[in-house]
N, CA, C and O atoms as a GROMACS GRO file, in nm:
protein
  308
    1MET      N    1 -11.900  12.363   4.183
    1MET     CA    2 -11.848  12.240   4.143
    1MET      C    3 -11.940  12.201   4.020
    1MET      O    4 -12.062  12.221   4.026
    2ALA      N    5 -11.895  12.159   3.935
    2ALA     CA    6 -11.972  12.128   3.822
    2ALA      C    7 -11.991  11.962   3.800
    2ALA      O    8 -11.899  11.885   3.828
    3VAL      N    9 -12.092  11.924   3.758
    3VAL     CA   10 -12.136  11.797   3.758
    3VAL      C   11 -12.141  11.753   3.577
    3VAL      O   12 -12.215  11.800   3.492
    4THR      N   13 -12.053  11.666   3.565
    4THR     CA   14 -12.067  11.623   3.409
    4THR      C   15 -12.136  11.488   3.395
    4THR      O   16 -12.135  11.395   3.476
    5ALA      N   17 -12.185  11.494   3.299
    5ALA     CA   18 -12.268  11.364   3.251
    5ALA      C   19 -12.160  11.268   3.182
    5ALA      O   20 -12.074  11.305   3.102
    6ARG      N   21 -12.179  11.154   3.221
    6ARG     CA   22 -12.108  11.030   3.172
    6ARG      C   23 -12.179  10.979   3.051
    6ARG      O   24 -12.301  10.970   3.047
    7LYS      N   25 -12.102  10.946   2.954
    7LYS     CA   26 -12.167  10.884   2.839
    7LYS      C   27 -12.188  10.742   2.868
    7LYS      O   28 -12.095  10.682   2.923
    8ARG      N   29 -12.311  10.672   2.835
    8ARG     CA   30 -12.326  10.531   2.854
    8ARG      C   31 -12.259  10.461   2.746
    8ARG      O   32 -12.250  10.512   2.634
    9SER      N   33 -12.213  10.350   2.772
    9SER     CA   34 -12.182  10.254   2.680
    9SER      C   35 -12.277  10.173   2.611
    9SER      O   36 -12.326  10.081   2.677
   10GLU      N   37 -12.316  10.188   2.486
   10GLU     CA   38 -12.425  10.107   2.426
   10GLU      C   39 -12.400   9.971   2.414
   10GLU      O   40 -12.291   9.931   2.373
   11PRO      N   41 -12.496   9.890   2.447
   11PRO     CA   42 -12.474   9.742   2.412
   11PRO      C   43 -12.451   9.706   2.262
   11PRO      O   44 -12.527   9.749   2.175
   12THR      N   45 -12.341   9.626   2.233
   12THR     CA   46 -12.312   9.592   2.091
   12THR      C   47 -12.410   9.469   2.050
   12THR      O   48 -12.458   9.385   2.126
   13ALA      N   49 -12.424   9.479   1.933
   13ALA     CA   50 -12.517   9.369   1.864
   13ALA      C   51 -12.449   9.254   1.809
   13ALA      O   52 -12.469   9.215   1.694
   14GLU      N   53 -12.360   9.194   1.900
   14GLU     CA   54 -12.283   9.085   1.860
   14GLU      C   55 -12.385   8.959   1.851
   14GLU      O   56 -12.444   8.915   1.950
   15GLY      N   57 -12.396   8.913   1.734
   15GLY     CA   58 -12.482   8.788   1.694
   15GLY      C   59 -12.603   8.820   1.645
   15GLY      O   60 -12.661   8.733   1.579
   16GLY      N   61 -12.663   8.942   1.666
   16GLY     CA   62 -12.774   8.983   1.607
   16GLY      C   63 -12.907   8.893   1.652
   16GLY      O   64 -12.919   8.845   1.764
   17VAL      N   65 -12.983   8.883   1.568
   17VAL     CA   66 -13.125   8.824   1.588
   17VAL      C   67 -13.105   8.687   1.619
   17VAL      O   68 -13.173   8.633   1.707
   18GLY      N   69 -13.018   8.626   1.557
   18GLY     CA   70 -13.025   8.479   1.567
   18GLY      C   71 -12.956   8.428   1.701
   18GLY      O   72 -12.991   8.321   1.751
   19ARG      N   73 -12.845   8.517   1.762
   19ARG     CA   74 -12.823   8.486   1.888
   19ARG      C   75 -12.934   8.530   1.997
   19ARG      O   76 -12.939   8.465   2.102
   20PHE      N   77 -13.004   8.615   1.980
   20PHE     CA   78 -13.106   8.661   2.052
   20PHE      C   79 -13.219   8.556   2.064
   20PHE      O   80 -13.274   8.525   2.169
   21LEU      N   81 -13.245   8.508   1.946
   21LEU     CA   82 -13.368   8.386   1.937
   21LEU      C   83 -13.320   8.264   2.019
   21LEU      O   84 -13.392   8.207   2.101
   22ARG      N   85 -13.174   8.224   1.989
   22ARG     CA   86 -13.131   8.116   2.044
   22ARG      C   87 -13.124   8.138   2.205
   22ARG      O   88 -13.147   8.039   2.274
   23GLU      N   89 -13.099   8.241   2.259
   23GLU     CA   90 -13.102   8.260   2.393
   23GLU      C   91 -13.233   8.269   2.455
   23GLU      O   92 -13.249   8.242   2.574
   24VAL      N   93 -13.333   8.309   2.373
   24VAL     CA   94 -13.469   8.315   2.414
   24VAL      C   95 -13.507   8.163   2.437
   24VAL      O   96 -13.556   8.131   2.545
   25PHE      N   97 -13.484   8.063   2.333
   25PHE     CA   98 -13.513   7.936   2.342
   25PHE      C   99 -13.463   7.867   2.453
   25PHE      O  100 -13.525   7.786   2.521
   26ASP      N  101 -13.318   7.914   2.471
   26ASP     CA  102 -13.235   7.853   2.598
   26ASP      C  103 -13.325   7.876   2.721
   26ASP      O  104 -13.356   7.781   2.792
   27GLU      N  105 -13.366   7.998   2.745
   27GLU     CA  106 -13.432   8.040   2.873
   27GLU      C  107 -13.570   7.954   2.877
   27GLU      O  108 -13.606   7.901   2.982
   28LEU      N  109 -13.650   7.940   2.751
   28LEU     CA  110 -13.765   7.884   2.773
   28LEU      C  111 -13.747   7.752   2.801
   28LEU      O  112 -13.844   7.699   2.855
   29ARG      N  113 -13.630   7.667   2.777
   29ARG     CA  114 -13.612   7.531   2.813
   29ARG      C  115 -13.610   7.525   2.976
   29ARG      O  116 -13.654   7.428   3.038
   30LYS      N  117 -13.555   7.640   3.037
   30LYS     CA  118 -13.540   7.640   3.175
   30LYS      C  119 -13.684   7.651   3.237
   30LYS      O  120 -13.684   7.620   3.356
   31VAL      N  121 -13.778   7.679   3.197
   31VAL     CA  122 -13.908   7.728   3.252
   31VAL      C  123 -13.971   7.575   3.292
   31VAL      O  124 -13.971   7.471   3.225
   32VAL      N  125 -14.026   7.604   3.432
   32VAL     CA  126 -14.102   7.464   3.482
   32VAL      C  127 -14.257   7.498   3.427
   32VAL      O  128 -14.333   7.576   3.485
   33TRP      N  129 -14.282   7.437   3.328
   33TRP     CA  130 -14.431   7.442   3.269
   33TRP      C  131 -14.520   7.382   3.350
   33TRP      O  132 -14.480   7.278   3.402
   34PRO      N  133 -14.646   7.423   3.380
   34PRO     CA  134 -14.743   7.350   3.453
   34PRO      C  135 -14.793   7.223   3.372
   34PRO      O  136 -14.787   7.213   3.250
   35THR      N  137 -14.841   7.132   3.455
   35THR     CA  138 -14.886   7.000   3.406
   35THR      C  139 -15.042   7.034   3.352
   35THR      O  140 -15.088   7.142   3.390
   36TRP      N  141 -15.121   6.956   3.272
   36TRP     CA  142 -15.250   6.975   3.223
   36TRP      C  143 -15.333   7.008   3.342
   36TRP      O  144 -15.401   7.110   3.351
   37GLY      N  145 -15.324   6.915   3.436
   37GLY     CA  146 -15.413   6.909   3.568
   37GLY      C  147 -15.398   7.061   3.636
   37GLY      O  148 -15.497   7.131   3.656
   38GLU      N  149 -15.268   7.102   3.668
   38GLU     CA  150 -15.236   7.221   3.719
   38GLU      C  151 -15.299   7.330   3.639
   38GLU      O  152 -15.357   7.425   3.691
   39LEU      N  153 -15.285   7.311   3.513
   39LEU     CA  154 -15.326   7.428   3.415
   39LEU      C  155 -15.509   7.447   3.424
   39LEU      O  156 -15.576   7.550   3.428
   40TYR      N  157 -15.546   7.321   3.424
   40TYR     CA  158 -15.698   7.319   3.438
   40TYR      C  159 -15.751   7.390   3.585
   40TYR      O  160 -15.837   7.477   3.596
   41ARG      N  161 -15.678   7.330   3.684
   41ARG     CA  162 -15.725   7.388   3.826
   41ARG      C  163 -15.697   7.542   3.818
   41ARG      O  164 -15.787   7.623   3.840
   42TYR      N  165 -15.577   7.577   3.788
   42TYR     CA  166 -15.552   7.720   3.766
   42TYR      C  167 -15.666   7.802   3.681
   42TYR      O  168 -15.730   7.899   3.723
   43THR      N  169 -15.676   7.753   3.575
   43THR     CA  170 -15.786   7.809   3.495
   43THR      C  171 -15.923   7.818   3.568
   43THR      O  172 -15.978   7.928   3.566
   44LEU      N  173 -15.976   7.733   3.621
   44LEU     CA  174 -16.081   7.734   3.703
   44LEU      C  175 -16.087   7.820   3.820
   44LEU      O  176 -16.194   7.876   3.843
   45VAL      N  177 -15.991   7.839   3.894
   45VAL     CA  178 -15.951   7.939   3.990
   45VAL      C  179 -15.967   8.088   3.936
   45VAL      O  180 -16.025   8.178   3.998
   46VAL      N  181 -15.915   8.096   3.829
   46VAL     CA  182 -15.931   8.239   3.775
   46VAL      C  183 -16.077   8.270   3.736
   46VAL      O  184 -16.135   8.371   3.775
   47ILE      N  185 -16.134   8.176   3.656
   47ILE     CA  186 -16.273   8.188   3.612
   47ILE      C  187 -16.361   8.234   3.735
   47ILE      O  188 -16.424   8.340   3.735
   48PHE      N  189 -16.358   8.138   3.845
   48PHE     CA  190 -16.425   8.139   3.962
   48PHE      C  191 -16.414   8.291   4.044
   48PHE      O  192 -16.506   8.356   4.093
   49THR      N  193 -16.270   8.322   4.039
   49THR     CA  194 -16.246   8.440   4.093
   49THR      C  195 -16.313   8.588   4.024
   49THR      O  196 -16.358   8.685   4.084
   50VAL      N  197 -16.301   8.568   3.892
   50VAL     CA  198 -16.351   8.668   3.819
   50VAL      C  199 -16.508   8.663   3.841
   50VAL      O  200 -16.565   8.768   3.870
   51ILE      N  201 -16.579   8.550   3.828
   51ILE     CA  202 -16.722   8.550   3.842
   51ILE      C  203 -16.741   8.608   3.996
   51ILE      O  204 -16.818   8.704   4.001
   52VAL      N  205 -16.689   8.570   4.113
   52VAL     CA  206 -16.721   8.635   4.217
   52VAL      C  207 -16.678   8.767   4.245
   52VAL      O  208 -16.745   8.831   4.326
   53LEU      N  209 -16.580   8.818   4.192
   53LEU     CA  210 -16.560   8.934   4.184
   53LEU      C  211 -16.648   9.042   4.111
   53LEU      O  212 -16.674   9.153   4.156
   54GLY      N  213 -16.689   8.987   3.988
   54GLY     CA  214 -16.791   9.052   3.905
   54GLY      C  215 -16.920   9.058   3.977
   54GLY      O  216 -16.982   9.164   3.969
   55ILE      N  217 -16.977   8.946   4.057
   55ILE     CA  218 -17.101   8.957   4.144
   55ILE      C  219 -17.078   9.061   4.247
   55ILE      O  220 -17.169   9.140   4.274
   56PHE      N  221 -16.979   9.065   4.299
   56PHE     CA  222 -16.954   9.151   4.412
   56PHE      C  223 -16.950   9.316   4.379
   56PHE      O  224 -16.996   9.403   4.454
   57ILE      N  225 -16.891   9.335   4.264
   57ILE     CA  226 -16.886   9.470   4.203
   57ILE      C  227 -17.007   9.499   4.150
   57ILE      O  228 -17.050   9.613   4.162
   58GLY      N  229 -17.073   9.411   4.091
   58GLY     CA  230 -17.206   9.432   4.030
   58GLY      C  231 -17.318   9.461   4.140
   58GLY      O  232 -17.401   9.553   4.138
   59GLY      N  233 -17.305   9.381   4.217
   59GLY     CA  234 -17.391   9.394   4.362
   59GLY      C  235 -17.375   9.536   4.433
   59GLY      O  236 -17.470   9.610   4.459
   60THR      N  237 -17.256   9.561   4.459
   60THR     CA  238 -17.225   9.694   4.522
   60THR      C  239 -17.268   9.810   4.444
   60THR      O  240 -17.325   9.901   4.503
   61ASP      N  241 -17.246   9.818   4.293
   61ASP     CA  242 -17.295   9.925   4.217
   61ASP      C  243 -17.456   9.920   4.217
   61ASP      O  244 -17.514  10.028   4.204
   62TYR      N  245 -17.522   9.818   4.229
   62TYR     CA  246 -17.660   9.818   4.232
   62TYR      C  247 -17.704   9.868   4.334
   62TYR      O  248 -17.788   9.956   4.319
   63LEU      N  249 -17.660   9.827   4.484
   63LEU     CA  250 -17.689   9.882   4.590
   63LEU      C  251 -17.676  10.020   4.623
   63LEU      O  252 -17.759  10.082   4.690
   64LEU      N  253 -17.559  10.074   4.568
   64LEU     CA  254 -17.542  10.212   4.564
   64LEU      C  255 -17.619  10.295   4.492
   64LEU      O  256 -17.679  10.393   4.538
   65SER      N  257 -17.620  10.250   4.352
   65SER     CA  258 -17.724  10.334   4.283
   65SER      C  259 -17.863  10.333   4.307
   65SER      O  260 -17.933  10.429   4.272
   66GLU      N  261 -17.917  10.221   4.372
   66GLU     CA  262 -18.065  10.213   4.449
   66GLU      C  263 -18.048  10.313   4.554
   66GLU      O  264 -18.127  10.407   4.550
   67THR      N  265 -17.958  10.312   4.649
   67THR     CA  266 -17.947  10.415   4.757
   67THR      C  267 -17.966  10.558   4.715
   67THR      O  268 -18.041  10.641   4.768
   68ALA      N  269 -17.882  10.575   4.605
   68ALA     CA  270 -17.885  10.728   4.548
   68ALA      C  271 -17.994  10.754   4.501
   68ALA      O  272 -18.034  10.868   4.521
   69ARG      N  273 -18.085  10.656   4.417
   69ARG     CA  274 -18.194  10.689   4.343
   69ARG      C  275 -18.307  10.722   4.454
   69ARG      O  276 -18.386  10.814   4.434
   70ARG      N  277 -18.311  10.640   4.575
   70ARG     CA  278 -18.413  10.662   4.662
   70ARG      C  279 -18.388  10.785   4.750
   70ARG      O  280 -18.489  10.849   4.779
   71PHE      N  281 -18.260  10.832   4.801
   71PHE     CA  282 -18.245  10.943   4.894
   71PHE      C  283 -18.202  11.048   4.826
   71PHE      O  284 -18.218  11.159   4.876
   72LEU      N  285 -18.146  11.038   4.716
   72LEU     CA  286 -18.082  11.160   4.632
   72LEU      C  287 -18.183  11.211   4.539
   72LEU      O  288 -18.194  11.330   4.509
   73TYR      N  289 -18.258  11.115   4.494
   73TYR     CA  290 -18.346  11.159   4.371
   73TYR      C  291 -18.489  11.094   4.401
   73TYR      O  292 -18.536  11.009   4.326
   74PRO      N  293 -18.550  11.135   4.504
   74PRO     CA  294 -18.677  11.073   4.539
   74PRO      C  295 -18.789  11.101   4.422
   74PRO      O  296 -18.787  11.202   4.352
   75ALA      N  297 -18.887  10.996   4.412
   75ALA     CA  298 -18.968  11.008   4.318
   75ALA      C  299 -19.076  11.134   4.339
   75ALA      O  300 -19.112  11.152   4.455
   76GLY      N  301 -19.123  11.209   4.251
   76GLY     CA  302 -19.226  11.328   4.282
   76GLY      C  303 -19.156  11.455   4.271
   76GLY      O  304 -19.220  11.560   4.260
   77HIS      N  305 -19.016  11.453   4.274
   77HIS     CA  306 -18.949  11.588   4.289
   77HIS      C  307 -18.902  11.630   4.160
   77HIS      O  308 -18.843  11.738   4.147
   0.00000   0.00000   0.00000
């Protein structure tokens, strides 16, 4: 039993770029944008999270490198 490939129908460019941009603006009008207060709070949350994760990753890296330096590469050998 042979399997034949079906040809996909290509979308047509009815309206072109103008229609596309009009639809984009229509969709952007539907978006619920955050208020300035929400934006400020969300920005602080992101900055705080990045700082906490940076400290965690940096501290973990430091501890692992010190452990490796002391046990795997002891001084004097």
